[in-house]
N, C-alpha and C positions, 0 to 999 in steps of 0.2 A: 862215140868215144869222147871223153871229157878233155878239155884243154888244160886240165890241171893234174899234177901228180900228187896223190894224197900221201901224207906222212903220218906216223904214229903220234906225233906230238900235236897235231891239229885237233881241235875239239869239234869235229864235224857231226852235226845232228842229223843230217840227211844228205845222202850222196847226190841228190838232184840239186844242181846249182840254182841260184836265184838270179833272174835276169831283170834288169830295169832299163828304161830309156832315161837318159840323163842329159841335161844341158851342162856342158863343160865350158867354163870360162878359163882359158889357159892364160896364165900369168905371162906378161910380156917380158922379154929378156931385159929390157931397160929398167925394169923395176924388180929384178931379182929372180925371174923365172928361168926356165931352161934356155940353153943357147941353141939347141938343135930341135927339129921337129921329131914327132914320133909317128909310128904307123902300126899296122896289124901286129897283134901279139904283145902289145905293151901292157905290163902288169905292175903298176906302181902300188904304193901303199894307199889305202883309203882310210882316213882318220875321221871317225865320227865324234871324237872328243875335241877338246881345244888344246892349246899349247901345253897345258899342265896336266890334263886329264885325257889321256889318249886311248882310243879304242880302234886299233888297226885291224883291217880285214883285207883279204886277198881278193882282188878283182881285176879282171882283164877287160881293157877297153877295146871294143870290137870296131876298129877302124876298117871301113870297106877296102877291099883289095885295090891296090895301086893308088890309094889316097894317103895323104899326109896331114897331120895336125900340127900347125905352127904356133910358136909362142905368140900370144896376143889374139888368137882365134877364139871364137865362140861357136861350138858345134853341138848338135843333138846327136848323141851316139848311144848304142846299147852297151851295157856293162854286164859282164857275167861274174857273179861272186860265188866263191865257195860258201856253202850253207853252214857256216860256223855258228856255234851257240851265241845267241844274243843279236846276231845281225838283223833278223827279221824285225826286231823291236825298233831299230834305227831307220828302216826303210819305209817311210811314209811319204805320201805325195807332198811335194814342196820342201822336203828336208834338204838342207845344205850340208855338205861335208868338204873336208880338205883332202885333196889328192896330193901326195907327197912322194918325193924321192929322198929317203932318209928324213932329215929334219927340214928339208927344203920344200916350201909350198910351190907347187907347179900348176895347180888349177883348183877351182872351186866347182864342185858338182852340185846339181839340184835334181832331185827325183821328179821326173815328169810322168812316168807310169811304171807299174810293176806288172810283170808277166805272170 
């Protein structure tokens, strides 16, 4: 069973999700990041554009059971993305992207491997 609920307005090209291993560098609270940690089931926005040219995709960060990711941490974690049109073009080894909650940058991800 998928971790996502599909809706009619998403441009899903394939119901099989795309999984990557990513290094997440979580922004510290002191420099504008999250105040609290996150855990299993966290689905922030994944922005493959810049501040003015945004390409958002839905991706769930797969934090292991009973673990937490704190502001300022750097962790290698799997991310499961909905396979929306255009996403595969952005997912290349070494590609960096912005992980956001609304307009707030909370982490920078780097693609380490693609499943």
